[in-house]
N, C-alpha and C positions, 0 to 999 in steps of 0.2 A: 530596627532589626531588618537586615537585608533578606529578601526572599529569593530563592534560586529559581531560575526559569526552567532548568532541567533537573529532574530528580532521578537518580539511578535506582532502578528496581531490579532485584535479583530474585528469580524464582528457583525453588529447589529443583534439582535435576532428577528426572524420572528415568527409570531403566528403559532406554529407547530400543533395546534389542527385542523386547517382547511384542511391540506393535509396529507394523511397517509404517513409514512416513507417507502421508498423502502428498502426491506431487502436484504442484501448481501447473495448470494448463492455461493457455491464452484464452481469455473470455471475449475480448474485443480489441480490435486495433483500429485507431482513428488516424486518418491522414490529416495533419495540421499544417502542412506546407508542401512545397514541391518535393523536397527531399527529407521531410520530417514526418514522423508518426509517433503516436503514443500507444503503448500496449498495456492493457489492464488485465491482470491475471485473476482467475476465479477465486483465489484465496485472499485477495486484497481486502483490507478492512474498509468499511463504508466511509469513514471519515477521511481516509486517504483518497478514495475514489472521488469523493466530494471536492476535496482540495484540488486534485488534478483537473477535474472538469471545470472548476471555476477558474483555474489558471489558464486553461486552454481556451475556454469560451468566456471572455471577459464580461459579457452581459448576463451570465447565468446567475440565477437567484436561488 
């Protein structure tokens, strides 16, 4: 049996007009090169931040 790497998950839609959306703001900006930078926003999930930091800093554990 083949296992899928990606599984589509759909969440039921809530009435978004009742509550205002929280806006993401820049939490940190890291310069990684002369003309390159990485911006991490305050609403990013921890596993995404972990993956970005490991990709930017190859020796991170």
